[in-house]
VEXPA-870591 format. One record per residue (C-alpha): chain; residue number from 1; x, y, z. Coordinates in steps of 0.2 Angstrom, whole numbers, m for minus. Example, Ala and Ser with C-alpha at 12.3 -4.5 7.8 and 13.67 -1.06 7.14 Angstrom:
! VEXPA-870591
+-------+-----+-------+-------+-------+
! kette !  nr !    c1 !    c2 !    c3 !
+-------+-----+-------+-------+-------+
!     A !   1 !    62 !   m22 !    39 !
!     A !   2 !    68 !    m5 !    36 !
+-------+-----+-------+-------+-------+
***
This chain:
! VEXPA-870591
+-------+-----+-------+-------+-------+
! kette !  nr !    c1 !    c2 !    c3 !
+-------+-----+-------+-------+-------+
!     A !   1 !   292 !   228 !  m152 !
!     A !   2 !   309 !   223 !  m160 !
!     A !   3 !   308 !   205 !  m161 !
!     A !   4 !   314 !   191 !  m150 !
!     A !   5 !   333 !   192 !  m150 !
!     A !   6 !   343 !   182 !  m140 !
!     A !   7 !   360 !   184 !  m133 !
!     A !   8 !   369 !   173 !  m117 !
!     A !   9 !   378 !   181 !  m104 !
!     A !  10 !   389 !   174 !   m89 !
!     A !  11 !   379 !   185 !   m76 !
!     A !  12 !   366 !   198 !   m76 !
!     A !  13 !   363 !   213 !   m67 !
!     A !  14 !   345 !   222 !   m65 !
!     A !  15 !   347 !   237 !   m61 !
!     A !  16 !   362 !   249 !   m62 !
!     A !  17 !   364 !   260 !   m47 !
!     A !  18 !   375 !   259 !   m33 !
!     A !  19 !   376 !   240 !   m30 !
!     A !  20 !   372 !   235 !   m50 !
!     A !  21 !   388 !   246 !   m58 !
!     A !  22 !   398 !   239 !   m43 !
!     A !  23 !   396 !   224 !   m44 !
!     A !  24 !   397 !   223 !   m66 !
!     A !  25 !   416 !   233 !   m61 !
!     A !  26 !   421 !   220 !   m50 !
!     A !  27 !   415 !   205 !   m59 !
!     A !  28 !   420 !   212 !   m76 !
!     A !  29 !   439 !   215 !   m69 !
!     A !  30 !   440 !   198 !   m65 !
!     A !  31 !   436 !   193 !   m85 !
!     A !  32 !   418 !   188 !   m86 !
!     A !  33 !   406 !   194 !   m98 !
!     A !  34 !   392 !   202 !   m88 !
!     A !  35 !   380 !   212 !   m93 !
!     A !  36 !   369 !   228 !   m84 !
!     A !  37 !   353 !   232 !   m89 !
!     A !  38 !   345 !   249 !   m83 !
!     A !  39 !   331 !   256 !   m86 !
!     A !  40 !   333 !   273 !   m86 !
!     A !  41 !   343 !   282 !  m104 !
!     A !  42 !   354 !   292 !   m96 !
!     A !  43 !   358 !   304 !   m80 !
!     A !  44 !   343 !   307 !   m67 !
!     A !  45 !   338 !   309 !   m48 !
!     A !  46 !   334 !   296 !   m37 !
!     A !  47 !   324 !   297 !   m20 !
!     A !  48 !   339 !   298 !    m9 !
!     A !  49 !   348 !   306 !     6 !
!     A !  50 !   364 !   306 !    m4 !
!     A !  51 !   374 !   303 !    12 !
!     A !  52 !   392 !   292 !    11 !
!     A !  53 !   399 !   290 !    26 !
!     A !  54 !   415 !   283 !    28 !
!     A !  55 !   414 !   264 !    21 !
!     A !  56 !   406 !   270 !     7 !
!     A !  57 !   419 !   283 !     4 !
!     A !  58 !   434 !   268 !     5 !
!     A !  59 !   423 !   256 !    m4 !
!     A !  60 !   423 !   271 !   m19 !
!     A !  61 !   440 !   274 !   m20 !
!     A !  62 !   444 !   258 !   m17 !
!     A !  63 !   432 !   256 !   m35 !
!     A !  64 !   448 !   272 !   m43 !
!     A !  65 !   430 !   283 !   m40 !
!     A !  66 !   436 !   299 !   m30 !
!     A !  67 !   418 !   306 !   m26 !
!     A !  68 !   430 !   322 !   m22 !
!     A !  69 !   433 !   325 !   m38 !
!     A !  70 !   415 !   322 !   m45 !
!     A !  71 !   413 !   335 !   m32 !
!     A !  72 !   407 !   329 !   m16 !
!     A !  73 !   404 !   338 !     1 !
!     A !  74 !   412 !   335 !    18 !
!     A !  75 !   403 !   334 !    31 !
!     A !  76 !   408 !   334 !    47 !
!     A !  77 !   393 !   334 !    62 !
!     A !  78 !   373 !   330 !    64 !
!     A !  79 !   360 !   341 !    73 !
!     A !  80 !   343 !   335 !    78 !
!     A !  81 !   330 !   349 !    79 !
!     A !  82 !   310 !   348 !    82 !
!     A !  83 !   302 !   366 !    83 !
!     A !  84 !   324 !   369 !    91 !
!     A !  85 !   340 !   362 !    89 !
!     A !  86 !   339 !   346 !   101 !
!     A !  87 !   357 !   342 !    99 !
!     A !  88 !   371 !   342 !    90 !
!     A !  89 !   388 !   333 !    90 !
!     A !  90 !   402 !   327 !    77 !
!     A !  91 !   401 !   314 !    66 !
!     A !  92 !   411 !   299 !    73 !
!     A !  93 !   418 !   294 !    55 !
!     A !  94 !   421 !   303 !    39 !
!     A !  95 !   409 !   308 !    27 !
!     A !  96 !   405 !   316 !    12 !
!     A !  97 !   388 !   321 !     1 !
!     A !  98 !   386 !   316 !   m16 !
!     A !  99 !   370 !   316 !   m29 !
!     A ! 100 !   364 !   300 !   m36 !
!     A ! 101 !   363 !   308 !   m54 !
!     A ! 102 !   383 !   310 !   m52 !
!     A ! 103 !   390 !   295 !   m43 !
!     A ! 104 !   380 !   282 !   m53 !
!     A ! 105 !   383 !   288 !   m69 !
!     A ! 106 !   402 !   289 !   m65 !
!     A ! 107 !   401 !   269 !   m58 !
!     A ! 108 !   392 !   267 !   m75 !
!     A ! 109 !   405 !   273 !   m85 !
!     A ! 110 !   417 !   264 !   m77 !
!     A ! 111 !   410 !   248 !   m76 !
!     A ! 112 !   408 !   249 !   m96 !
!     A ! 113 !   427 !   253 !   m98 !
!     A ! 114 !   431 !   240 !   m85 !
!     A ! 115 !   424 !   228 !   m99 !
!     A ! 116 !   405 !   227 !   m92 !
!     A ! 117 !   391 !   227 !  m106 !
!     A ! 118 !   381 !   243 !   m98 !
!     A ! 119 !   364 !   244 !  m110 !
!     A ! 120 !   353 !   260 !  m106 !
!     A ! 121 !   337 !   262 !  m108 !
!     A ! 122 !   333 !   244 !  m105 !
!     A ! 123 !   318 !   239 !   m92 !
!     A ! 124 !   317 !   222 !   m88 !
!     A ! 125 !   297 !   216 !   m90 !
!     A ! 126 !   302 !   200 !   m81 !
!     A ! 127 !   314 !   187 !   m75 !
!     A ! 128 !   313 !   172 !   m73 !
!     A ! 129 !   322 !   153 !   m68 !
!     A ! 130 !   323 !   142 !   m81 !
!     A ! 131 !   331 !   126 !   m79 !
!     A ! 132 !   350 !   127 !   m76 !
!     A ! 133 !   348 !   147 !   m83 !
!     A ! 134 !   339 !   164 !   m80 !
!     A ! 135 !   331 !   174 !   m92 !
!     A ! 136 !   327 !   191 !   m90 !
!     A ! 137 !   313 !   198 !  m103 !
!     A ! 138 !   314 !   216 !  m111 !
!     A ! 139 !   299 !   228 !  m113 !
!     A ! 140 !   305 !   224 !  m131 !
!     A ! 141 !   301 !   208 !  m130 !
!     A ! 142 !   321 !   205 !  m131 !
!     A ! 143 !   328 !   192 !  m118 !
!     A ! 144 !   347 !   189 !  m110 !
!     A ! 145 !   348 !   174 !  m102 !
!     A ! 146 !   362 !   171 !   m88 !
!     A ! 147 !   366 !   156 !   m78 !
!     A ! 148 !   369 !   168 !   m64 !
!     A ! 149 !   355 !   184 !   m61 !
!     A ! 150 !   358 !   196 !   m49 !
!     A ! 151 !   344 !   207 !   m43 !
!     A ! 152 !   349 !   226 !   m39 !
!     A ! 153 !   333 !   237 !   m43 !
!     A ! 154 !   334 !   247 !   m28 !
!     A ! 155 !   320 !   251 !   m17 !
!     A ! 156 !   309 !   248 !   m32 !
!     A ! 157 !   303 !   230 !   m35 !
!     A ! 158 !   300 !   219 !   m50 !
!     A ! 159 !   287 !   214 !   m54 !
!     A ! 160 !   288 !   191 !   m48 !
!     A ! 161 !   300 !   196 !   m38 !
!     A ! 162 !   292 !   208 !   m24 !
!     A ! 163 !   298 !   209 !    m6 !
!     A ! 164 !   289 !   206 !    11 !
!     A ! 165 !   284 !   220 !    20 !
!     A ! 166 !   298 !   227 !    31 !
!     A ! 167 !   296 !   232 !    49 !
!     A ! 168 !   292 !   250 !    45 !
!     A ! 169 !   283 !   251 !    29 !
!     A ! 170 !   271 !   265 !    31 !
!     A ! 171 !   281 !   278 !    25 !
!     A ! 172 !   280 !   288 !    10 !
!     A ! 173 !   299 !   296 !     4 !
!     A ! 174 !   302 !   314 !    m5 !
!     A ! 175 !   315 !   322 !   m11 !
!     A ! 176 !   319 !   341 !   m17 !
!     A ! 177 !   334 !   350 !   m21 !
!     A ! 178 !   334 !   369 !   m16 !
!     A ! 179 !   346 !   384 !   m18 !
!     A ! 180 !   348 !   392 !    m2 !
!     A ! 181 !   354 !   410 !     2 !
!     A ! 182 !   371 !   412 !     5 !
!     A ! 183 !   369 !   414 !    24 !
!     A ! 184 !   358 !   399 !    27 !
!     A ! 185 !   371 !   388 !    16 !
!     A ! 186 !   384 !   395 !    27 !
!     A ! 187 !   376 !   389 !    43 !
!     A ! 188 !   373 !   373 !    33 !
!     A ! 189 !   389 !   371 !    26 !
!     A ! 190 !   397 !   354 !    34 !
!     A ! 191 !   383 !   349 !    43 !
!     A ! 192 !   368 !   334 !    41 !
!     A ! 193 !   352 !   340 !    50 !
!     A ! 194 !   337 !   331 !    55 !
!     A ! 195 !   321 !   339 !    57 !
!     A ! 196 !   306 !   330 !    66 !
!     A ! 197 !   289 !   335 !    62 !
!     A ! 198 !   273 !   326 !    67 !
!     A ! 199 !   271 !   311 !    57 !
!     A ! 200 !   289 !   312 !    48 !
!     A ! 201 !   307 !   318 !    47 !
!     A ! 202 !   319 !   324 !    36 !
!     A ! 203 !   335 !   325 !    32 !
!     A ! 204 !   344 !   343 !    23 !
!     A ! 205 !   362 !   345 !    19 !
!     A ! 206 !   371 !   353 !     6 !
!     A ! 207 !   378 !   341 !   m12 !
!     A ! 208 !   389 !   348 !   m25 !
!     A ! 209 !   387 !   363 !   m37 !
!     A ! 210 !   379 !   373 !   m21 !
!     A ! 211 !   363 !   363 !   m21 !
!     A ! 212 !   353 !   359 !    m3 !
!     A ! 213 !   345 !   341 !    m2 !
!     A ! 214 !   330 !   340 !     7 !
!     A ! 215 !   325 !   321 !    11 !
!     A ! 216 !   309 !   316 !    21 !
!     A ! 217 !   299 !   303 !    26 !
!     A ! 218 !   283 !   305 !    31 !
!     A ! 219 !   267 !   293 !    35 !
!     A ! 220 !   254 !   292 !    25 !
!     A ! 221 !   241 !   294 !    37 !
!     A ! 222 !   248 !   313 !    39 !
!     A ! 223 !   250 !   313 !    19 !
!     A ! 224 !   233 !   311 !    19 !
!     A ! 225 !   229 !   326 !    32 !
!     A ! 226 !   240 !   334 !    19 !
!     A ! 227 !   227 !   333 !     4 !
!     A ! 228 !   245 !   321 !    m1 !
!     A ! 229 !   248 !   338 !    m9 !
!     A ! 230 !   268 !   345 !    m8 !
!     A ! 231 !   265 !   362 !    m5 !
!     A ! 232 !   255 !   359 !    11 !
!     A ! 233 !   265 !   346 !    17 !
!     A ! 234 !   280 !   357 !    15 !
!     A ! 235 !   270 !   369 !    24 !
!     A ! 236 !   265 !   357 !    38 !
!     A ! 237 !   284 !   354 !    42 !
!     A ! 238 !   289 !   372 !    41 !
!     A ! 239 !   276 !   376 !    55 !
!     A ! 240 !   281 !   364 !    65 !
!     A ! 241 !   301 !   363 !    64 !
!     A ! 242 !   304 !   385 !    67 !
!     A ! 243 !   325 !   378 !    62 !
!     A ! 244 !   320 !   371 !    45 !
!     A ! 245 !   308 !   387 !    41 !
!     A ! 246 !   325 !   397 !    45 !
!     A ! 247 !   333 !   384 !    30 !
!     A ! 248 !   322 !   387 !    19 !
!     A ! 249 !   313 !   406 !    20 !
!     A ! 250 !   317 !   413 !     4 !
!     A ! 251 !   326 !   396 !    m4 !
!     A ! 252 !   322 !   393 !   m22 !
!     A ! 253 !   316 !   375 !   m25 !
!     A ! 254 !   328 !   366 !   m40 !
!     A ! 255 !   314 !   353 !   m47 !
!     A ! 256 !   298 !   356 !   m56 !
!     A ! 257 !   291 !   346 !   m42 !
!     A ! 258 !   298 !   334 !   m28 !
!     A ! 259 !   303 !   315 !   m32 !
!     A ! 260 !   291 !   302 !   m24 !
!     A ! 261 !   295 !   285 !   m16 !
!     A ! 262 !   280 !   275 !    m9 !
!     A ! 263 !   278 !   257 !    m1 !
!     A ! 264 !   297 !   256 !     5 !
!     A ! 265 !   299 !   242 !    19 !
!     A ! 266 !   310 !   249 !    30 !
!     A ! 267 !   317 !   235 !    42 !
!     A ! 268 !   317 !   221 !    30 !
!     A ! 269 !   331 !   212 !    30 !
!     A ! 270 !   329 !   197 !    17 !
!     A ! 271 !   331 !   178 !    20 !
!     A ! 272 !   339 !   166 !    11 !
!     A ! 273 !   330 !   160 !    m5 !
!     A ! 274 !   330 !   146 !   m12 !
!     A ! 275 !   330 !   150 !   m30 !
!     A ! 276 !   348 !   156 !   m33 !
!     A ! 277 !   345 !   172 !   m37 !
!     A ! 278 !   357 !   186 !   m28 !
!     A ! 279 !   349 !   201 !   m20 !
!     A ! 280 !   359 !   218 !   m19 !
!     A ! 281 !   357 !   234 !    m8 !
!     A ! 282 !   340 !   239 !    m5 !
!     A ! 283 !   334 !   223 !   m11 !
!     A ! 284 !   342 !   214 !     1 !
!     A ! 285 !   341 !   223 !    18 !
!     A ! 286 !   332 !   244 !    18 !
!     A ! 287 !   337 !   253 !    32 !
!     A ! 288 !   329 !   269 !    37 !
!     A ! 289 !   335 !   282 !    28 !
!     A ! 290 !   340 !   295 !    43 !
!     A ! 291 !   355 !   282 !    47 !
!     A ! 292 !   365 !   287 !    32 !
!     A ! 293 !   371 !   268 !    26 !
!     A ! 294 !   361 !   263 !    15 !
!     A ! 295 !   375 !   267 !     2 !
!     A ! 296 !   386 !   259 !    11 !
!     A ! 297 !   375 !   245 !    11 !
!     A ! 298 !   372 !   245 !    m8 !
!     A ! 299 !   392 !   245 !    m8 !
!     A ! 300 !   396 !   233 !     2 !
!     A ! 301 !   384 !   222 !    m3 !
!     A ! 302 !   389 !   221 !   m22 !
!     A ! 303 !   407 !   219 !   m14 !
!     A ! 304 !   401 !   203 !    m4 !
!     A ! 305 !   392 !   195 !   m19 !
!     A ! 306 !   406 !   199 !   m32 !
!     A ! 307 !   419 !   188 !   m19 !
!     A ! 308 !   404 !   173 !   m15 !
!     A ! 309 !   402 !   174 !   m31 !
!     A ! 310 !   419 !   171 !   m39 !
!     A ! 311 !   427 !   158 !   m28 !
!     A ! 312 !   411 !   146 !   m31 !
!     A ! 313 !   399 !   152 !   m17 !
!     A ! 314 !   380 !   151 !   m19 !
!     A ! 315 !   367 !   165 !   m18 !
!     A ! 316 !   357 !   157 !    m3 !
!     A ! 317 !   377 !   160 !     7 !
!     A ! 318 !   379 !   177 !     3 !
!     A ! 319 !   360 !   181 !     8 !
!     A ! 320 !   365 !   173 !    25 !
!     A ! 321 !   383 !   181 !    28 !
!     A ! 322 !   374 !   199 !    24 !
!     A ! 323 !   357 !   193 !    34 !
!     A ! 324 !   370 !   190 !    50 !
!     A ! 325 !   379 !   205 !    45 !
!     A ! 326 !   368 !   219 !    42 !
!     A ! 327 !   355 !   213 !    56 !
!     A ! 328 !   359 !   222 !    68 !
!     A ! 329 !   362 !   240 !    62 !
!     A ! 330 !   343 !   238 !    53 !
!     A ! 331 !   335 !   234 !    70 !
!     A ! 332 !   345 !   249 !    78 !
!     A ! 333 !   340 !   262 !    64 !
!     A ! 334 !   322 !   253 !    63 !
!     A ! 335 !   318 !   256 !    81 !
!     A ! 336 !   325 !   276 !    82 !
!     A ! 337 !   315 !   276 !    65 !
!     A ! 338 !   301 !   272 !    73 !
!     A ! 339 !   302 !   281 !    88 !
!     A ! 340 !   306 !   298 !    78 !
!     A ! 341 !   288 !   297 !    70 !
!     A ! 342 !   277 !   289 !    82 !
!     A ! 343 !   283 !   298 !    97 !
!     A ! 344 !   295 !   313 !    93 !
!     A ! 345 !   292 !   318 !   112 !
!     A ! 346 !   305 !   306 !   115 !
!     A ! 347 !   318 !   314 !   106 !
!     A ! 348 !   319 !   327 !   119 !
!     A ! 349 !   327 !   316 !   127 !
!     A ! 350 !   343 !   319 !   118 !
!     A ! 351 !   342 !   336 !   128 !
!     A ! 352 !   349 !   324 !   142 !
!     A ! 353 !   359 !   315 !   133 !
!     A ! 354 !   366 !   321 !   117 !
!     A ! 355 !   380 !   307 !   115 !
!     A ! 356 !   365 !   298 !   108 !
!     A ! 357 !   366 !   306 !    92 !
!     A ! 358 !   385 !   298 !    90 !
!     A ! 359 !   379 !   281 !    97 !
!     A ! 360 !   365 !   280 !    85 !
!     A ! 361 !   378 !   283 !    71 !
!     A ! 362 !   390 !   274 !    76 !
!     A ! 363 !   381 !   258 !    79 !
!     A ! 364 !   370 !   260 !    62 !
!     A ! 365 !   382 !   255 !    52 !
!     A ! 366 !   391 !   242 !    43 !
!     A ! 367 !   400 !   234 !    55 !
!     A ! 368 !   418 !   236 !    56 !
!     A ! 369 !   425 !   219 !    54 !
!     A ! 370 !   412 !   213 !    39 !
!     A ! 371 !   419 !   229 !    30 !
!     A ! 372 !   432 !   219 !    14 !
!     A ! 373 !   447 !   231 !    16 !
!     A ! 374 !   462 !   230 !    25 !
!     A ! 375 !   466 !   248 !    26 !
!     A ! 376 !   448 !   254 !    32 !
!     A ! 377 !   451 !   252 !    51 !
!     A ! 378 !   466 !   267 !    49 !
!     A ! 379 !   452 !   277 !    39 !
!     A ! 380 !   436 !   275 !    51 !
!     A ! 381 !   449 !   280 !    68 !
!     A ! 382 !   452 !   296 !    59 !
!     A ! 383 !   470 !   294 !    60 !
!     A ! 384 !   467 !   301 !    40 !
!     A ! 385 !   454 !   315 !    34 !
!     A ! 386 !   447 !   314 !    19 !
+-------+-----+-------+-------+-------+
***
């Protein structure tokens, strides 16, 4: 314990991931006194598919962050596999792939340069409303107060502010990096590959430094049948998908053990709260991971919150607008996700209509009319490659 030192700010951001760091940059550039409280002390990995859709790339470049300069890999197509290849198509928009470890750190550094106070290794224990201000109490017993508070803790809930269950909340997520063999890397290059297996699905794509990101979700019941054991779960996946087995045969795992995350409320769209708390990213809406738009939603929510806060809007007005914008994409992605897990045999229909992949990719995005950038329409239509 280091005492009860209390300091005041104009705006307090709990969480320094994509949404929190981006909001800090935008508010600090407008001269606002803002502090970002980030519990991690340094660079770290997160459970994330690490897919950057075209709108996410545009938002980042608008901030002054170039994914390509950080080593991002260009993605041009998506393949869907079960035991074998079901369908493949070109992505209907430009896309990239970049680790959260690299991207989050770049955004936090930019927030600091913009003038935001970035407090690392500062875990918030409680966030409470106190008359006309918010009070964040840290584990160290220090406190930070501010008239405005923004909750951007990603998929992790903060005590006292737990999100309700989503439409699909029976899944556990895992993530592991692999070093592929040269021929496997060549076969995967430029593609996002989705693999269906009984009880879940996985995504595999290249990221920077010649690493392959395997990110997956599995139903708790299937995980229990695998003894809650990663090697047994991986063996189950490889046994059920010859395509994934070919990709990972002889590949080297790059983490001592996989990252894991449970209690993910997929399909969640938060109702406007009356407490005045601004909720960003996965604290506002949780889209199933296969859609690849979670990072875009985080960035979009930060831009929307900054715009509405700067012109005097309320947290409730922001929440209503964000919910309206995201509802169609989140609902469609959740429907597909439930089918992929519960009725993977229906995926065989994709052989008859391969265009369903492109349709799903196009309609599980932040809608074009909601994006807060004038130059995006031209790029989204493919006029300029990344």
